[in-house]
Backbone as a printed PyTorch tensor [residue, N CA C, xyz], in Angstrom:
tensor([[[-30.7990,  21.5060, -42.1760],
         [-30.7230,  22.1570, -41.2990],
         [-29.1400,  21.1020, -40.6690]],

        [[-28.3640,  21.5900, -39.9220],
         [-27.2660,  21.1240, -39.6070],
         [-27.3830,  20.1920, -38.4350]],

        [[-27.1740,  18.7130, -38.1320],
         [-27.3560,  18.0290, -37.1880],
         [-26.2620,  17.3680, -36.6560]],

        [[-24.8440,  18.2140, -37.1390],
         [-23.8670,  17.6620, -36.8810],
         [-23.3350,  17.2830, -35.0830]],

        [[-23.6790,  18.7280, -34.3100],
         [-23.3140,  18.6700, -32.9460],
         [-24.0700,  17.6160, -32.4280]],

        [[-25.4380,  17.7440, -32.5970],
         [-26.3700,  16.8550, -32.1870],
         [-25.9240,  15.2670, -32.1320]],

        [[-25.6080,  15.0470, -33.4330],
         [-25.3460,  13.3290, -33.8300],
         [-23.8940,  13.2240, -32.9810]],

        [[-22.9040,  14.3970, -32.7900],
         [-21.8630,  14.0270, -31.8650],
         [-21.9370,  14.3730, -30.6050]],

        [[-22.6820,  14.7850, -30.0230],
         [-23.4250,  14.6630, -28.8010],
         [-24.0270,  13.2150, -28.0240]],

        [[-24.5250,  12.6170, -29.0880],
         [-25.0250,  11.4420, -28.9270],
         [-24.1680,  10.6360, -28.8070]],

        [[-23.5880,  10.3430, -30.0080],
         [-22.0510,   9.5390, -29.8540],
         [-21.7200,   9.2510, -28.7740]],

        [[-21.1160,  10.9120, -28.2480],
         [-20.0740,  11.1430, -27.2650],
         [-21.0910,  10.4330, -25.7520]],

        [[-22.1300,  10.6730, -25.6850],
         [-22.8000,  10.2180, -24.4070],
         [-23.4710,   8.9340, -24.4710]],

        [[-23.2150,   8.2350, -25.7640],
         [-23.2570,   7.0210, -25.8920],
         [-22.2270,   5.8330, -25.5350]],

        [[-21.2700,   6.3430, -25.7910],
         [-19.9530,   5.9150, -25.7020],
         [-19.3760,   6.2210, -23.9870]],

        [[-19.5970,   7.6450, -23.4900],
         [-19.1920,   7.7160, -22.5530],
         [-20.4490,   6.6800, -21.1720]],

        [[-21.2240,   6.8060, -21.6240],
         [-21.9060,   5.8510, -20.2540],
         [-21.8150,   4.3850, -20.6770]],

        [[-21.3510,   4.0110, -21.6840],
         [-21.0670,   2.2430, -21.8740],
         [-19.5310,   2.4750, -21.1440]],

        [[-18.4240,   3.3350, -20.9140],
         [-17.6060,   3.2550, -20.1490],
         [-17.5990,   3.3310, -19.0670]],

        [[-18.6730,   4.6360, -18.7460],
         [-19.0770,   4.3970, -16.8090],
         [-19.4890,   3.3320, -16.4970]],

        [[-20.3610,   2.6470, -17.5920],
         [-20.9980,   1.6400, -17.1640],
         [-20.1740,  -0.2210, -16.8520]],

        [[-19.4330,   0.0440, -17.9810],
         [-18.4570,  -1.4290, -18.2270],
         [-17.1200,  -1.1870, -17.7390]],

        [[-16.5780,  -0.0350, -17.3320],
         [-15.2120,   0.1810, -17.2690],
         [-15.0840,   0.9240, -15.5860]],

        [[-15.8920,   1.8990, -15.4170],
         [-15.4720,   2.8490, -14.4270],
         [-16.1820,   2.4220, -13.1760]],

        [[-17.6390,   2.3400, -13.2890],
         [-18.4960,   1.5430, -12.4950],
         [-17.8890,   0.0730, -11.7220]],

        [[-17.5050,  -0.7540, -12.8220],
         [-16.9100,  -2.0720, -11.9600],
         [-15.7150,  -2.0230, -11.2540]],

        [[-14.5910,  -1.0970, -11.9200],
         [-13.4020,  -0.4370, -10.9540],
         [-13.6260,  -0.0130,  -9.8310]],

        [[-14.4910,   1.0670,  -9.6770],
         [-14.8270,   1.4030,  -8.1470],
         [-15.4970,   0.0590,  -7.3440]],

        [[-16.2330,  -0.5060,  -7.9040],
         [-16.5120,  -1.3600,  -7.0690],
         [-15.7540,  -2.6080,  -6.5430]],

        [[-14.5730,  -2.7680,  -7.2790],
         [-13.8090,  -3.9920,  -7.2260],
         [-12.6260,  -3.6990,  -6.7860]],

        [[-12.0900,  -2.2410,  -6.8050],
         [-10.9050,  -1.7130,  -6.3690],
         [-10.5170,  -2.1320,  -4.7770]],

        [[-11.4300,  -2.2800,  -4.0530],
         [-11.2840,  -2.3280,  -2.4270],
         [-11.5520,  -3.5610,  -1.9390]],

        [[-11.2320,  -4.7720,  -2.7680],
         [-11.6430,  -5.8010,  -2.5590],
         [-10.7920,  -6.6150,  -1.7010]],

        [[-10.7220,  -6.9510,  -0.3910],
         [ -9.4040,  -7.3590,   0.0070],
         [ -9.6640,  -8.9360,   0.4680]],

        [[ -8.7910,  -9.6060,   0.9740],
         [ -8.9540, -10.7850,   1.5880],
         [ -9.8660, -11.2830,   2.7210]],

        [[-10.4770, -12.8140,   2.4980],
         [-11.4560, -12.9710,   3.0690],
         [-11.2370, -13.7700,   4.2110]],

        [[-11.7280, -13.3230,   5.3850],
         [-11.3360, -14.5790,   6.3690],
         [-12.1070, -15.7220,   6.3390]],

        [[-11.4430, -16.6310,   6.6310],
         [-12.5130, -17.9730,   5.9710],
         [-11.9250, -19.1070,   6.7890]],

        [[-12.5700, -19.9350,   6.8340],
         [-12.4970, -21.5880,   7.8650],
         [-12.2650, -21.3240,   9.1760]],

        [[-11.7970, -22.4520,   9.9900],
         [-12.0280, -22.5330,  11.7920],
         [-10.9650, -21.9490,  12.1440]],

        [[ -9.4610, -21.4590,  11.1490],
         [ -8.3530, -20.9430,  11.6580],
         [ -8.8100, -19.6180,  11.2900]],

        [[ -9.7090, -19.1670,  10.5090],
         [-10.0270, -17.6320,  10.4650],
         [ -9.0680, -17.1690,   9.2900]],

        [[ -8.5170, -17.8160,   8.6830],
         [ -7.1260, -17.3740,   7.4350],
         [ -7.5830, -16.6750,   6.4650]],

        [[ -6.8760, -16.2500,   5.9710],
         [ -7.1760, -15.0590,   4.8560],
         [ -7.1730, -15.9640,   3.5790]],

        [[ -8.0680, -15.6840,   2.6240],
         [ -8.2080, -15.9600,   0.9990],
         [ -8.6020, -14.7720,   0.6610]],

        [[ -7.9190, -14.9480,  -0.7840],
         [ -7.3000, -15.5650,  -1.3380],
         [ -5.3750, -15.1720,  -1.0040]],

        [[ -4.5740, -15.6790,  -0.8280],
         [ -2.9680, -15.3270,  -0.2870],
         [ -2.2390, -14.4580,  -1.5670]],

        [[ -1.5140, -13.7710,  -1.1670],
         [ -0.4570, -13.2340,  -2.0840],
         [  0.3270, -14.1770,  -2.9710]],

        [[  0.8010, -13.9960,  -4.0230],
         [  1.4230, -14.8580,  -4.8410],
         [  3.1230, -14.2850,  -4.3670]],

        [[  3.9320, -15.4740,  -3.9720],
         [  5.2490, -15.0840,  -3.7280],
         [  6.0940, -16.0950,  -4.0750]],

        [[  7.8520, -15.7660,  -3.9550],
         [  8.4780, -16.7260,  -4.1240],
         [  8.5430, -16.8430,  -5.6290]],

        [[  8.7340, -18.8730,  -5.5390],
         [  9.1510, -19.3060,  -6.9730],
         [  7.9180, -19.2250,  -7.6600]],

        [[  6.6280, -18.9810,  -7.1380],
         [  5.4710, -19.3350,  -7.7460],
         [  5.5340, -17.9530,  -8.4420]],

        [[  5.6710, -16.7670,  -7.8400],
         [  5.6120, -15.7090,  -8.2020],
         [  6.4640, -15.6450, -10.0020]],

        [[  7.6900, -16.4210,  -9.8360],
         [  8.4830, -16.4090, -10.7930],
         [  8.0120, -16.8840, -11.9850]],

        [[  7.0430, -17.9500, -11.2980],
         [  6.6650, -18.7740, -12.5190],
         [  5.5500, -18.1870, -12.8160]],

        [[  4.3970, -17.3960, -12.3180],
         [  3.2610, -16.6640, -13.0590],
         [  3.8850, -15.7890, -14.0960]],

        [[  5.1240, -15.3200, -14.2240],
         [  5.7040, -14.3130, -15.1930],
         [  5.8950, -15.1360, -16.3740]],

        [[  6.8600, -16.5330, -16.2640],
         [  6.6350, -17.6360, -17.0670],
         [  5.4030, -17.9440, -17.9810]],

        [[  4.3160, -18.2950, -17.0990],
         [  3.0300, -18.8150, -17.7640],
         [  2.7770, -17.5450, -18.4280]],

        [[  2.8390, -16.4040, -17.9380],
         [  2.3390, -14.8900, -18.8600],
         [  3.5240, -14.5930, -20.0780]],

        [[  4.5910, -14.9110, -19.9850],
         [  5.5120, -14.7350, -21.3080],
         [  5.1190, -16.2050, -22.2340]],

        [[  5.1890, -17.1160, -21.7380],
         [  4.8260, -18.3870, -22.7810],
         [  3.3460, -18.5260, -23.4820]],

        [[  2.8090, -17.4690, -23.1050],
         [  1.3220, -17.7560, -23.9050],
         [  0.3290, -18.6560, -23.4230]],

        [[  0.4230, -19.0740, -21.9820],
         [ -0.3990, -20.0620, -21.4800],
         [ -1.7870, -19.8070, -21.6410]],

        [[ -2.1700, -18.5590, -21.2880],
         [ -3.2770, -18.3210, -21.0930],
         [ -4.2320, -18.0230, -22.6560]],

        [[ -3.3010, -18.1540, -23.5890],
         [ -3.8850, -18.1380, -24.7020],
         [ -4.7300, -19.7660, -24.7860]],

        [[ -4.5980, -20.7340, -24.0430],
         [ -5.0960, -22.0440, -24.3400],
         [ -6.1870, -22.3940, -23.1340]],

        [[ -5.6770, -21.7250, -22.2210],
         [ -6.1220, -22.3730, -20.6460],
         [ -6.8750, -20.8870, -19.9530]],

        [[ -7.9640, -21.3790, -19.4290],
         [ -8.0640, -20.5240, -18.7580],
         [ -8.1790, -20.6270, -17.1510]],

        [[ -8.7250, -19.6220, -16.1910],
         [ -8.3370, -19.8310, -15.0740],
         [ -9.5440, -19.3030, -14.0280]],

        [[-10.5980, -19.5830, -14.5790],
         [-12.3000, -19.1600, -14.3880],
         [-13.3410, -20.4750, -14.4570]],

        [[-13.7770, -20.3810, -13.3790],
         [-14.8100, -21.8580, -13.2300],
         [-16.1130, -20.9180, -13.3780]],

        [[-16.7990, -21.1060, -14.2750],
         [-17.9950, -20.5580, -14.5110],
         [-19.2230, -20.9860, -13.5590]],

        [[-20.1850, -20.3240, -13.4070],
         [-21.2290, -20.7920, -12.7450],
         [-21.8890, -21.7700, -13.2370]],

        [[-22.9220, -22.1550, -12.6790],
         [-23.5690, -23.5740, -13.0500],
         [-24.5790, -22.8670, -14.3550]],

        [[-25.1220, -23.7430, -15.6150],
         [-25.6200, -23.1630, -16.2370],
         [-25.1780, -22.1300, -17.3680]],

        [[-23.7740, -21.9630, -17.1640],
         [-22.4730, -21.5100, -18.3600],
         [-21.8530, -22.0590, -18.2460]],

        [[-22.0770, -23.4350, -18.6730],
         [-21.1290, -24.7390, -19.3080],
         [-21.0610, -25.7690, -18.2990]],

        [[-20.2440, -26.7120, -18.7200],
         [-19.9600, -27.8580, -18.2010],
         [-18.6820, -28.1970, -16.9900]],

        [[-18.6060, -26.8970, -16.5080],
         [-17.0960, -26.5970, -15.8660],
         [-17.1080, -27.7800, -14.5890]],

        [[-18.1590, -27.6270, -13.8380],
         [-18.6870, -28.6350, -12.3450],
         [-18.4470, -30.0140, -13.1020]],

        [[-19.3060, -29.8390, -14.0250],
         [-19.2420, -31.6630, -14.4630],
         [-18.0300, -32.2340, -14.8830]],

        [[-17.1020, -31.2990, -15.1480],
         [-15.6920, -31.3560, -15.8640],
         [-14.8260, -31.6810, -14.5450]],

        [[-15.5480, -31.6210, -13.2910],
         [-14.1010, -31.1630, -12.1490],
         [-13.3460, -30.2180, -12.2360]],

        [[-14.0350, -29.2890, -12.3100],
         [-12.5800, -28.1360, -12.9270],
         [-12.6220, -27.4320, -11.9110]],

        [[-13.4180, -27.3860, -10.6500],
         [-13.6980, -26.8770,  -9.4250],
         [-14.9710, -26.7360,  -8.4170]],

        [[-14.8930, -26.6530,  -7.1630],
         [-16.1600, -27.3260,  -6.6140],
         [-17.3030, -25.8380,  -6.4380]],

        [[-16.6600, -24.9110,  -6.9330],
         [-17.1520, -23.7760,  -6.7140],
         [-17.1160, -22.3080,  -7.7170]],

        [[-17.9360, -21.4990,  -8.5010],
         [-17.4790, -20.5300,  -9.2760],
         [-16.6680, -19.7440,  -8.6290]],

        [[-15.6860, -18.9210,  -9.5720],
         [-14.7890, -17.8830,  -9.2530],
         [-15.5350, -16.8020,  -9.3180]],

        [[-14.9560, -15.8240,  -8.3330],
         [-15.4210, -14.4400,  -8.2030],
         [-14.1810, -13.7160,  -8.1520]],

        [[-14.7280, -12.4960,  -8.2010],
         [-13.5490, -11.3240,  -8.6400],
         [-12.7110, -11.6650,  -7.1790]],

        [[-12.5730, -11.4840,  -6.0840],
         [-12.0100, -11.7170,  -5.1210],
         [-10.7100, -12.6690,  -5.3050]],

        [[-11.0300, -13.8540,  -5.8790],
         [ -9.9760, -14.9040,  -6.0040],
         [ -8.7130, -14.3040,  -7.1800]],

        [[ -9.0700, -13.0210,  -7.7060],
         [ -8.2560, -12.7390,  -8.1570],
         [ -7.3690, -11.3210,  -7.8880]],

        [[ -7.3840, -10.9410,  -6.7380],
         [ -7.0210, -10.0070,  -6.2590],
         [ -5.4440,  -9.4250,  -5.9160]],

        [[ -4.9650, -10.5400,  -6.2680],
         [ -3.2840, -10.3970,  -5.9080],
         [ -2.8980, -11.0290,  -7.2600]],

        [[ -3.7850, -11.2030,  -8.2560],
         [ -3.1290, -11.7640, -10.0670],
         [ -2.6610, -10.5400, -10.5470]],

        [[ -1.4400, -10.4390, -11.0820],
         [ -1.1540,  -9.0240, -11.9140],
         [ -0.2880,  -9.9100, -12.8790]],

        [[ -0.7460,  -9.8970, -14.2840],
         [ -2.1770,  -9.3510, -14.5170],
         [ -2.7750, -10.9800, -14.1180]],

        [[ -4.2220, -10.4800, -14.5090],
         [ -5.1260, -11.8580, -14.0840],
         [ -5.2960, -12.8380, -15.1080]],

        [[ -5.3090, -13.9580, -15.0690],
         [ -5.0260, -14.7050, -15.9610],
         [ -6.1670, -15.7220, -16.3840]],

        [[ -7.1820, -14.9800, -16.6910],
         [ -9.0290, -15.3900, -16.8740],
         [ -8.2710, -16.2990, -17.8850]],

        [[ -7.9310, -15.7460, -19.1990],
         [ -7.7880, -16.5940, -20.5770],
         [ -8.2720, -16.2710, -21.3740]],

        [[ -8.5020, -16.4210, -22.8000],
         [ -8.9440, -15.7130, -23.6910],
         [ -9.7780, -17.1520, -24.3080]],

        [[ -9.5710, -18.5180, -24.4000],
         [-10.0740, -19.7030, -24.9390],
         [ -9.9640, -21.0800, -24.2810]],

        [[-10.7170, -21.6350, -24.4060],
         [-10.2810, -23.1380, -23.7820],
         [-10.3660, -24.0550, -24.9330]],

        [[ -8.6880, -23.9370, -25.2680],
         [ -7.8680, -25.3900, -26.3270],
         [ -7.7490, -26.4850, -25.3580]],

        [[ -7.7140, -25.9780, -24.0000],
         [ -7.0790, -26.7920, -23.2540],
         [ -7.7120, -26.7320, -21.8840]],

        [[ -7.8770, -27.6250, -20.8460],
         [ -8.9190, -27.4340, -19.6610],
         [ -8.5800, -26.4590, -19.0110]],

        [[ -9.3400, -25.9590, -18.1940],
         [ -9.1840, -24.6170, -17.1820],
         [ -8.2850, -24.8840, -15.9860]],

        [[ -7.4010, -23.9580, -15.7330],
         [ -6.3120, -24.6240, -14.8360],
         [ -6.4870, -23.6450, -13.4160]],

        [[ -7.9360, -23.2040, -13.0560],
         [ -8.0990, -22.8080, -11.7200],
         [ -8.1040, -23.2140, -10.4050]],

        [[ -8.0080, -24.6910, -10.9460],
         [ -7.6090, -25.5400,  -9.6840],
         [ -6.9670, -26.6380, -10.1250]],

        [[ -6.0050, -26.3830, -10.5880],
         [ -5.0870, -27.3470, -11.3650],
         [ -4.0500, -28.0060,  -9.8580]],

        [[ -3.9750, -26.7230,  -9.3690],
         [ -3.1800, -27.5340,  -8.0660],
         [ -3.9520, -28.6470,  -7.1660]],

        [[ -4.7130, -28.7310,  -7.1880],
         [ -5.5810, -29.6520,  -6.3930],
         [ -6.1130, -30.6320,  -7.1370]],

        [[ -6.4080, -30.6740,  -8.7080],
         [ -6.7270, -31.8930,  -9.3090],
         [ -5.5650, -32.5060,  -9.4430]],

        [[ -4.4010, -31.7890,  -9.6820],
         [ -3.3380, -32.7700,  -9.8150],
         [ -1.8940, -32.0940,  -9.1790]],

        [[ -1.6540, -32.7320,  -8.2530],
         [ -0.8490, -32.3310,  -7.2680],
         [  0.5870, -32.6660,  -7.4770]],

        [[  0.8180, -33.5670,  -8.2160],
         [  2.0270, -34.2100,  -8.5240],
         [  2.9290, -33.2040,  -9.3690]],

        [[  4.4330, -33.0680,  -8.8390],
         [  5.3210, -31.8940,  -9.1090],
         [  5.9240, -32.7970, -10.6600]],

        [[  6.0380, -34.3540, -10.4220],
         [  6.5240, -35.2790, -11.6210],
         [  5.6930, -34.6820, -12.7860]],

        [[  4.4650, -35.2760, -12.4070],
         [  3.4660, -34.8860, -13.4760],
         [  3.3070, -33.9290, -14.1080]],

        [[  3.5760, -32.6420, -13.5510],
         [  3.2790, -31.5790, -14.3550],
         [  4.7710, -30.9560, -14.8030]],

        [[  5.8430, -31.8440, -14.7320],
         [  7.1930, -31.5310, -15.5360],
         [  7.1040, -32.4830, -16.4490]],

        [[  6.6700, -33.4990, -16.5810],
         [  6.4260, -34.6630, -18.0100],
         [  5.8330, -34.1120, -18.5520]],

        [[  4.5660, -33.6540, -18.4190],
         [  3.6590, -32.8460, -19.2660],
         [  4.0150, -31.7290, -19.6960]],

        [[  4.9920, -30.7860, -19.4290],
         [  5.5310, -29.5440, -19.7840],
         [  6.7460, -29.9180, -20.7890]],

        [[  7.2170, -31.2850, -20.5840],
         [  8.3720, -31.3780, -21.3570],
         [  7.9640, -32.1220, -22.6040]],

        [[  6.6010, -33.2200, -22.4070],
         [  6.1180, -33.7150, -23.5580],
         [  4.9200, -33.8840, -22.8210]],

        [[  3.5300, -33.0990, -23.4630],
         [  2.2850, -33.2020, -23.0350],
         [  1.7440, -34.9390, -23.2380]],

        [[  2.4420, -35.2620, -24.7800],
         [  1.6360, -36.7500, -25.2570],
         [  2.2220, -37.7350, -23.8080]],

        [[  3.2160, -37.3170, -23.3570],
         [  3.6940, -38.6930, -22.3230],
         [  2.2920, -38.9170, -20.9130]],

        [[  1.7580, -38.0010, -20.5620],
         [  0.9430, -38.1440, -19.4120],
         [ -0.4460, -37.7830, -20.4020]],

        [[ -0.5040, -37.1360, -21.5660],
         [ -1.8790, -36.8370, -22.3110],
         [ -1.6880, -37.6730, -23.5290]],

        [[ -2.0370, -38.5990, -24.1050],
         [ -1.9890, -39.1440, -25.2430],
         [ -2.7990, -38.5490, -26.0590]],

        [[ -2.5030, -38.2440, -27.2160],
         [ -2.9830, -37.1970, -28.1770],
         [ -3.4230, -36.0990, -27.9070]],

        [[ -2.8630, -35.4560, -27.0420],
         [ -2.6460, -34.0840, -26.6990],
         [ -2.3840, -32.9240, -27.9290]],

        [[ -3.0130, -32.2780, -28.2910],
         [ -2.5510, -30.9610, -28.9610],
         [ -1.6790, -30.0900, -28.5650]],

        [[ -1.2720, -29.8940, -27.1880],
         [ -0.9040, -28.8810, -26.5120],
         [  1.0620, -29.0200, -27.0840]],

        [[  1.4500, -27.9400, -27.3500],
         [  2.9410, -27.8110, -27.6260],
         [  3.7540, -28.6170, -26.7390]],

        [[  4.9960, -28.7060, -27.1110],
         [  5.6380, -29.2720, -26.1450],
         [  6.6590, -27.9540, -25.4090]],

        [[  7.0680, -27.9410, -23.8640],
         [  7.6420, -27.0340, -23.6340],
         [  9.1820, -27.5860, -22.9800]],

        [[  9.8720, -27.9050, -23.9020],
         [ 10.8660, -28.9070, -23.9180],
         [ 12.3490, -27.8080, -24.0450]],

        [[ 11.7620, -26.6370, -24.0590],
         [ 12.8080, -25.5370, -24.1920],
         [ 12.9200, -25.2570, -22.3230]],

        [[ 12.0560, -25.3210, -21.6760],
         [ 12.5280, -25.0220, -20.1030],
         [ 13.0890, -26.3700, -19.5750]],

        [[ 13.7020, -27.3390, -20.2030],
         [ 14.3820, -28.3970, -19.7170],
         [ 15.7690, -28.8840, -19.9710]],

        [[ 16.6470, -29.1120, -19.3750],
         [ 18.1930, -29.1610, -19.9100],
         [ 18.3370, -30.7480, -19.9550]],

        [[ 19.2250, -30.9150, -21.2290],
         [ 19.7900, -32.0830, -21.6740],
         [ 20.9630, -32.4470, -20.8470]],

        [[ 21.8840, -32.9470, -20.1790],
         [ 22.8410, -32.8000, -19.3610],
         [ 23.5990, -34.3410, -19.5360]],

        [[ 24.9270, -34.4840, -19.5060],
         [ 25.2660, -35.5530, -19.0490],
         [ 25.5330, -36.0420, -17.4520]],

        [[ 25.3120, -37.0660, -17.4520],
         [ 24.9210, -37.6330, -16.0310],
         [ 26.5680, -38.0060, -15.6790]],

        [[ 26.5830, -37.1560, -14.5930],
         [ 28.2410, -37.7970, -13.8880],
         [ 28.3330, -38.0540, -12.4400]],

        [[ 28.5020, -39.1510, -12.1270],
         [ 28.2460, -40.0320, -11.2620],
         [ 26.8260, -40.5730, -10.7610]],

        [[ 25.7910, -40.1800, -10.0550],
         [ 24.4620, -40.7820,  -9.5770],
         [ 23.6330, -39.6190, -10.7130]],

        [[ 22.5480, -40.2030, -11.0580],
         [ 21.5300, -39.2690, -11.6210],
         [ 21.0120, -38.0540, -10.8060]],

        [[ 20.6770, -36.8990, -11.4150],
         [ 20.1880, -36.3120, -10.6150],
         [ 18.8870, -36.3110,  -9.7430]],

        [[ 18.6860, -35.9990,  -8.8420],
         [ 17.3530, -35.7800,  -7.8060],
         [ 16.1940, -35.5930,  -8.7760]],

        [[ 16.2720, -34.2650,  -8.9710],
         [ 15.2900, -33.7800, -10.1890],
         [ 15.2320, -34.4680, -11.5100]],

        [[ 15.8390, -35.4750, -11.9830],
         [ 15.9650, -35.7110, -13.0840],
         [ 14.3810, -36.6100, -13.7210]],

        [[ 14.1900, -35.9140, -15.0390],
         [ 12.5470, -36.7160, -15.2890],
         [ 13.2110, -38.0710, -15.5790]],

        [[ 11.7920, -38.7390, -14.7190],
         [ 12.0060, -40.5480, -15.2820],
         [ 10.9950, -40.4660, -16.4350]],

        [[ 11.6190, -40.7270, -17.5620],
         [ 10.8170, -40.6990, -18.6930],
         [ 10.3850, -42.2690, -18.9040]],

        [[  9.5340, -42.3830, -19.8620],
         [  8.8890, -43.8720, -20.0700],
         [  9.8580, -44.3390, -21.1990]],

        [[ 10.0940, -45.6270, -21.4250],
         [ 11.2410, -46.1690, -22.5500],
         [ 10.5750, -45.5690, -23.7530]],

        [[  9.5890, -45.4860, -24.5510],
         [  9.4730, -44.9230, -25.6950],
         [  9.8320, -43.4570, -25.8520]],

        [[  9.9580, -42.6660, -24.7700],
         [ 10.4470, -41.3190, -24.7900],
         [ 11.8650, -41.0670, -24.2120]],

        [[ 12.7250, -42.0990, -24.0270],
         [ 13.9970, -42.2700, -23.5580],
         [ 15.3090, -41.5370, -24.4180]],

        [[ 15.9060, -40.8050, -23.7530],
         [ 17.0690, -40.2190, -24.3550],
         [ 18.2480, -41.1560, -24.3600]],

        [[ 19.2720, -40.5810, -25.0450],
         [ 20.6520, -41.4440, -25.3220],
         [ 21.0720, -41.8940, -24.2210]],

        [[ 21.2580, -43.2210, -23.6910],
         [ 22.2150, -43.4650, -22.3770],
         [ 23.2610, -42.5680, -22.0610]],

        [[ 23.0620, -42.4460, -20.5300],
         [ 24.4400, -41.5320, -20.4500],
         [ 23.9290, -40.0330, -20.0300]],

        [[ 22.7690, -39.5730, -20.3860],
         [ 22.4030, -38.3700, -20.5910],
         [ 20.8830, -38.0470, -19.5820]],

        [[ 20.5630, -37.4860, -18.9950],
         [ 19.6280, -37.0030, -18.4320],
         [ 18.7810, -35.7620, -18.5210]],

        [[ 17.2710, -35.4910, -18.5190],
         [ 16.6390, -34.3300, -18.5190],
         [ 16.3800, -33.7670, -17.3560]],

        [[ 16.6360, -32.8800, -17.1070],
         [ 16.4480, -31.6940, -15.7650],
         [ 15.8560, -30.6130, -15.7860]],

        [[ 14.8100, -30.4750, -14.8140],
         [ 14.0830, -29.0200, -15.4520],
         [ 14.9370, -27.8750, -14.9960]],

        [[ 14.8630, -26.4970, -16.0520],
         [ 15.6330, -25.3200, -15.3950],
         [ 14.7340, -24.6970, -14.2630]],

        [[ 15.4550, -23.5920, -13.5910],
         [ 14.6970, -22.9180, -12.6940],
         [ 13.5560, -22.2410, -13.3650]],

        [[ 13.4420, -21.7980, -14.3720],
         [ 11.8740, -21.5030, -15.0920],
         [ 11.1580, -22.5340, -15.0760]],

        [[ 11.3560, -24.1070, -15.3430],
         [ 10.3050, -24.9420, -15.3410],
         [ 10.1240, -25.2470, -13.8010]],

        [[ 11.1020, -25.0840, -12.9610],
         [ 10.4250, -25.2260, -11.4070],
         [  9.9140, -24.3380, -11.1330]],

        [[  9.7790, -23.2730, -11.5640],
         [  8.6800, -21.9010, -10.9700],
         [  7.3570, -22.0060, -11.7500]],

        [[  7.1110, -22.8770, -13.1350],
         [  6.0630, -22.4970, -13.8030],
         [  5.2790, -23.6290, -12.9570]],

        [[  6.3630, -24.7640, -12.4980],
         [  5.2350, -25.9710, -12.0030],
         [  4.7200, -25.4840, -10.4990]],

        [[  6.0590, -24.6400,  -9.7990],
         [  5.2440, -24.1350,  -8.5040],
         [  4.3720, -23.0750,  -8.6610]],

        [[  4.1410, -22.3840,  -9.8280],
         [  2.7970, -21.8460, -10.3860],
         [  1.9540, -22.4750, -10.4620]],

        [[  1.6080, -23.7170, -10.9820],
         [  0.3960, -24.1410, -11.5250],
         [  0.0020, -25.0800,  -9.8680]],

        [[  0.6690, -25.6080,  -8.9890],
         [  0.8310, -26.3020,  -7.9600],
         [ -0.1040, -25.1770,  -6.8980]],

        [[  0.1860, -24.0310,  -7.1620],
         [ -0.4190, -23.2590,  -6.3540],
         [ -2.1620, -22.6440,  -6.6540]],

        [[ -2.3810, -23.2600,  -8.2330],
         [ -3.4460, -22.7340,  -8.4840],
         [ -4.7590, -23.6350,  -7.4320]],

        [[ -5.5190, -22.7130,  -6.8710],
         [ -6.1840, -23.4700,  -5.5610],
         [ -7.2210, -22.9580,  -5.3530]],

        [[ -8.1360, -22.6740,  -5.9620],
         [ -9.6150, -21.4550,  -5.7370],
         [-10.4990, -22.2770,  -5.1790]],

        [[-10.3840, -23.3830,  -4.2230],
         [-11.5030, -24.1540,  -2.9080],
         [-11.7360, -23.6450,  -2.0300]],

        [[-11.1870, -22.7520,  -1.5010],
         [-11.5090, -21.9020,  -0.3230],
         [-12.6880, -21.2460,  -0.7060]],

        [[-13.7410, -21.2090,   0.6630],
         [-14.7020, -20.7460,   0.9750],
         [-14.8090, -19.4060,   0.8560]],

        [[-15.4730, -18.7250,   0.0660],
         [-16.0150, -17.1170,  -0.1870],
         [-17.2180, -16.9980,  -0.1080]],

        [[-17.6840, -16.2390,   0.7830],
         [-19.2500, -15.8850,   1.1020],
         [-20.0770, -15.4490,  -0.6450]],

        [[-19.5640, -14.9850,  -1.4520],
         [-19.9450, -14.3160,  -2.7410],
         [-20.0610, -15.3930,  -3.5720]],

        [[-19.0260, -15.8410,  -3.3920],
         [-19.0030, -17.4270,  -4.4230],
         [-19.9380, -18.4600,  -4.0680]],

        [[-20.8970, -18.2400,  -2.5830],
         [-22.1570, -19.4060,  -2.2080],
         [-23.6510, -18.6550,  -3.1940]],

        [[-23.3960, -17.4720,  -3.6510],
         [-24.5530, -16.5380,  -3.9340],
         [-25.0730, -17.3120,  -4.8530]]])
């Protein structure tokens, strides 16, 4: 007896029901999410990414930052995210409505960055860390992003945005390291990472 059609239908319905449950249904549930009013001023959160931070998001994606860093604070009981100080609350679907693409990440070789703009608000720190992570984090295995910076001869006074390198990382006298526009954009994007605003579903 030929059971081929029956097996085919069984496999088809198995995959179809899985797709409906895991892809289509969440899509329908989440596609209509909008910013929520929050706080005493009834401001809307999250806010769209714009300006220099939007350019920085593209740099972040292009340079593969999401392969080592996540942007998701897990609920209690699903890791030590709260103990590590990565955020005051778990992240929820609404946090990502303006992210294209969503930077959830694939693994945590480095710390989570969902709230790095709150944990580390210093522009100078981020530039030093990107230029050479060992300056700010001794022993770090993060690769250097020195290609986002430019070495140039000092003409007159040093540039206002020149990096203040520690003595052991100093370059030859008469030269300075300055961030490119892409470096400034990437730092602007990192400083924007703040998911500490209250959302009703995050409290459940």
